[in-house]
N, C-alpha and C positions, 0 to 999 in steps of 0.2 A: 504494500500500500504506500505508494510514493507520494501521493497527494492527499493530505488530511481532508480536503474538501469533498472527497468521496463519501464522507459520513453524511453529507446532505442527501445523497441519493436514496437511502432507505426510507426517508421521509417523503421525498419528492415524488418518487415513482408511484406509490399507491395514491398520493394526493392528486397527482395529475391523472392517474388511472381512473379515479373516481369521476373526474370531469368527462373523460372520454366515455366511460361506461354510461353516464347520464345521457350523453349525446347519441351514443349508439343505440340506446334503448328506444329512441324514436325511429330507428331504421328497422331493426328486427331483433327478436330474441337471440337468434344465432350469432349475429354480429356483436350484440351486447355481451354474450357469454364468452365469445372469442376474445373480446377486449379484456374481460376479467382474467382469463387464463394467461394471456400475453403479459398482463401487468404482474400477475403472481409469479410467473416464471422469471421475468426480468428482475423482480425484487429478490427472489431466491438466489439468482446468479450473483448479484451484487453482494448480498449479505454473506453468502458462502465465501466470496473472495475476502471480505473483511474478516470473517472468522478464521480463515486459513492464515492470514497475516497476523492476527492476534495470537494464534497458536505458535507462530514463529517468533513471538516476542514484541510485536508492534503494539504501541499504545498511543494511537493517534488522538489528537484533540482538535476541535474546530469551534470557533466562536461564531454563532449565527448572528448575534446582535448584542451590542453593549448598551444596556438600558441606563446605566449610570456608572460611576467609578467603581461601585462595589457589586453591581447586579448585572448579570449577563445570561443570555440563553446560550448554553454551551453544550457541545456534544463531545463525548469521550468514549473510546472503546476499551474494554477490559474483559477478562475471561468470562465472568458471570453474565455481563450484558451481551457479549458475543453469542453465548450459548442460548440465551433467551430469544434474541433476535433471529437466530438460525432456526430455532424450534418453531417460532410463530410464523415466519415467512415460508418455511417448508410445508407446514400443515395447512397453510392457506391454499396451496395448490390442490391438496386432497379434498379439503372442505369445499372448494369451488366445484370440483367434479361431483361430489355428493349433492351439493346444492342444486345443480342442474336437474338431477333425478328427483330430488325431494320437491322442489318448487313446482316443477311441471307435473310430477305424479300426483301431488296434492292439490293441483290447480290453484295455487296461491295467487292472490292479487298483489299489485304493487311490486312486482319482481325487480324492476329497474331500481326503485328506491332501496330495496334490500341489498342489491349488489353494490350500489353506490355507497351506502353507509357502512357496509362491510369493509370496503376499501379504505374509507376514512378511519375506521376503527383500527385497521392494521397500521396505517400511517402513524396514528397516535401511539400504538404499541411499540413501534420502532423508536419513537421519541422517548418513551419510558426506558427502553432497553439501552439506549445510547446517551442518556442524560449524563451531563458532566458535573452537575451541581444540584442542590436541593430544589432551587427555584425552577429549573428546567424539568426536573422530575415531576414536581407538583403541577406545572403547566400542562404537560402531556397526559398526566394522570387524570386531570379534570376533562380534557378534551376527549379522552377515551370514554369517560362516563357519559358525556353528552352525546357522543357519536353512537353509542350502543343503545341509548334510550329509544330512538325510532325503531331499532331492530326488535327490542323487547315488546314494543307496542304494535308490532306488525299487524296482528289480527284486527285490532281497532275496535273490538267490542267492549262493553262496559266492564266486564270482569277483567279483561286484559289491561285496560287503562288503569283500573284500580290497583292491580298487582304491580304494574310498571311504576306507579307513583310511589309504592313502597320501595322499589328498587332505586329510583332516583332520589327519593327523600333520605334514605339511610346513607347512600353513598355520598351525596352532596352534603348532607347534614354533618356527617362525621368529618369529611375532609375540610369543610369550612370552619367548623368549631374546634377541631382538634389538630388535624394535620397542618393546616395553614398557620395557626399560631406557632406551632413548633418550628415550621420552616422559617418564619419571620424571626423568631427568637434565635435560632442557631445561626442564620445568615447575618443577623445584626452583630453577633459575637465575632464574626469573621471566620467561621468554621463551616461555611456552607458548601465548599468545594469537596468533591469526592476524592479522598486521599486514602490509599490502602493502609490500614492500620489505624485510621482515624486521627483527628486532631482535637476532639472535644475535651479530652482529658486536661488540656492546657487552659480551659475556659470555665469549667463548671466543677462543683463538688458532687459527692455521691448522691445526696438527696435530690439535687437538681437533675442529675443524670437519670435517676429513677423516674422522676416526673416526666422528663422529655421522652423517655422510652415509652411510657404509657400513652403520651399524646400521639406518638408515631404509630404504635401498635394498634390502638383503637381508632385512630384517625384514618388509617389506611384500611378502610372497611372492605376493600376488595379481597383482603386476606381471609375474611370471614371467621376471624377469631370470635368465639362466643363472649359476650352476647351480641356482637355486631355481625350477625349472620343471616338474619331473616330475609334480607334482600335476595339471597341466592335461591331458596325455594320459591319465593315470589316470582322470580324471573323465569320459572319453568313454563310460563304461559307462552313464551316465545317459540317460534318454529325451531325444530331440532337443529338445523345448522347454526342457529344463533346460540342454542344451548351448548353446542360444541365450541363455539367461539368463547362463550362465557367460562366454560369449565376446562377446556384443554388448550385452546390456541392462545388466548390473550388475557382475558379480564382477571380471573382469579390468579393466574400466573403473574400478572402485573402486580398483584397485591403482595404475594409472598416474596417475589423478586425485590420489590421496593423495600420491604422490611429487612430482608437479608442484606441488601446493599447498604442501607443506612447503618445497620449494625456493624458491618465490616469496614465501611468507608467514612462514616461520620463519627461513630462512637469509638470504634476499635474493639473488636470482640474480646481480646485478651484483657483489656482494662475493664470493659463493661461487666463481664461476667465474673470479675473478681470483686465486684461490689455487692454488698448485701441487698441493696435497693433494686437489683435487677433479677434476683432469684425467682421472683414471682412468674417470670415469663415461661419457664419450663413447666411450672404447675398449671398455668392457664392453657398452655399448648396441650398438655396431657389431658386436662379436663375436656377440652374441645374434641380431641380425638375420641375419647371414650364416650362422651355424651352424644356426639353426632352419630356414632356407630349404634348406640342404644336406640336413638330415635329412628334411625334407618330400619331397624328391626320391625318397627311398628307400622311402616308405610305399606300401603297397597298400590299406590300409584307408582309406576315404574320410574318415571322421570324424577319424582320427588325423592324416591329412594336413592337414585343416583346423585341427586343434589346433596343430600345429607352425607352420602359417602364422600363426595368431594370436600365438604367442610372438614371432615375428619382427616382425609388424606393430605390436605393442604398443611395442616398443623404439624405433620411429620417434618416438613421442611423447616418450619420455625423451631421446633424442638431440636432438630439435628443441628441447626446453627447454634443454639444455646448450649449444646453439649460441649462445644469447643474442643474437639479433638479432630485430628486430620481425617480419619476415616469418616466421621460423622459429617464434616463439612463437605467432603466429596460426595457422601451419600445424599446430602441435601440437593446438590446439583443433579445427581443421577435420578432422584425421585421426581424432580420437575419434569424430566424427559419421560421417565417410565410412566408417570401418572398421565401425562399428556397422551401418549400412545394408547394406553389402556382405556382411559376414560373416553377418549374420542371414539374408540371402537364400540364402547357400551352405548353411547348416545346415538351413534350412527345406527346401531342395531335397533334401538328403541324407536328411532324415526322410521326405519324401514318397516318395522312391524306395524306402526301406525298408518303409514301410507297405504299398505295393501289390505290391512284388516280392520283398521280403526280401533284396535285394542290398545288400551292404556293401563289396564289393571293387571297386576301380577297374577291374580287368580284366574285370568283368562288365557294364560300362556301354556296350559297343559297340552302336550303333543305338538307344539308349534315347530319344534326342531325337525319334524318329519316334513313339514310343508316348506320350511325355510332353513335348510341345512347349512348353507353358507353363512347366512346371517347369524344363526345361533352358534355356529362354530366360532365366529368372531366374538360374539357376546361371551361365550365360555372362556375364550383366551383372555379377553379384557377383565373378566371377573376374577380369574385365577391370578392375573397380575396384581389386581387390587388386594387380593389375599396375601400374595407373596409366594406363589408356588412356582418352582422351576419347571420348564425353562421359559420364564417370562421376565420382562424387564423389572417388574415389581419385586421379584426375589432379589435381584442384584442391589437395588437401592436400599431395601430393608436390611439386607445383609451388612452393608456398609454402615448404615445408621446404628444398627445393633452392635456392630463391632466397635464403633466409636463410643457407644454407651458403656460397653465393657471396659474400654480403655480408661474411661473416666470414672468407673465404678458408680455410674449414675443409675441407681436402682429404680428411680421414678421412670426414666426412659425405658429401661429394660422391661419392667412390668407393663408399662403402657403399650409397648410394641407387641408383647406376647398376648395380652388381653384383647387388644383391638384386632389382632390377626384372627383370633377366635371369633370375635363378633363379626368381622368381615365375612368369614366363612359361613356364619350362621344366617346371614341375610342373602348371600349370593348362591350358596349351594342348593337350597330348596328350589330356586328358580331354574337352575341348570337341570336339576333332577326332574322337575315337572316337565320342562320343555322336551327332554330327550326320552324319558322313561314312562311318563304317564300318557294315557290316551285322552283325546279330546272328549270333554263331557258331553258335548252335543255337536252336531254339524255346524260349522260356522255360518254366520249370515252371509259372509262373502267368501266364495271359493277362490282361494288365492295360492300363489307360489311365492317366489322371491320378488323383491322390489325391482324397480327399473334398473337396467344394467349399470348406469353411472353410479348408483348408490352401492350396488353389489361390488363393483370394482373398488370403490373408495373404502368400503368396509374391509375388503380383502387386504388392501394395502396396509391399513392401520393395524390389522391383526398380525400381519407378517412383520411389521415394524416392532410390535410388542414382543414377539418371539425373537426377532433379529437382534434386539437391543440386549438380550441376555448374552448373546455370543459376541456382539460387536459394540462394546461400550468403551473400548480403550481411548478413542479420541476425546470423549467427554472427560474421562478420568485424567488424561494427560493435560488437557486444557485447564481443568479446575485445580490440578495439582500446582500449577503455576500460581494460582490465587492463594492456595493454602500456604505454599512456601514463602509467599510474600508477607504474611502476617503472623505465622505461627513461630 
């Protein structure tokens, strides 16, 4: 990466692509969707080039705008951000393929608006991933919230609008009342630039650090730490490709990414977790993991079950960061990827089932594996990854996090991982068993097979990625080892 200005391209490509998609929508659906694919492919090529340069030690920075002598919109690439940007840009391609089948198969209205705002959401995600300071991170974090709101409200009926207001109210409310004051506070101290190892130790004492940590953790509502989690189940009114965006591609990943980056680059993990005032974070992460898993057990709506599963799985990343051991830190990064592949497979499967059968309830899934073998195979692989069964990516990430917990003699984390793994199995395995081994209670109202082929292809790709990540995870480990060696 010879020119740091290349960091503008991951923001510019999807932003300009959104304009082109809007214009092409007036021509024909095929042209519009071609524009979506071309934009996604261009973005992935550029981001992969940046990621490769980052893996080779490049740490480029670029200032988009100087707003004052102390405030700027700044881009910077480092291992964690490169990983997040690569993950989101790559999955956009697969999600776009799936969206073609879903939106057409379900005869959704306002499809051009959907693709347009999806592209804007990806642009905002790239801004979050490449933010060089707190102000830039907050700016793109807010844009991401606003850009995804029209996607969540896509159906437009009264129930959808009501749930979308919960989504917007919680995310905007927490960011404005908690996240923004923390950003202003830290930036005014002169510690707002992301510096590996953090600089806040030079500016605040232990009680203040604990308070700032609370403002960040609960202000970044996208991480869905309890009790700031209700927006995620509420957002399940959105079309399934949007749910995949929320859970696997961008939104929740932006939350845990932001908290992790702030801990590593603003506070400094070594200093922060040596303070008594920060020890609550591992407890609240553990509580979120267990409580969300227990709530998932009680769900009958498939997408709501997957939503609570996400809430629990996200906190693995926060807990792993708080363990402060090399294996756990690498495990946090691995879990971002493994969860993305596994959870997008699960949501893709849920959407495919809905498109062809209109089934949304878990109790309706008996025997569906015989009608939709590819879809349910992908669902099974995704579910096993959430549980942490080899050979899936979820086993690798949980192995590293658990190894880090043993390194630290952190029995809270050890018992949380063991208990939650059992709970994950308790709510996923009955679905798998019913789909494959039980007979349909009665003939379905709609005689169906698999979903439209673009959806089946997308589901197959993400399921293969979930298994492939078990065997081919070395590039992620090597990239994140650079990060760990920089601050441990």
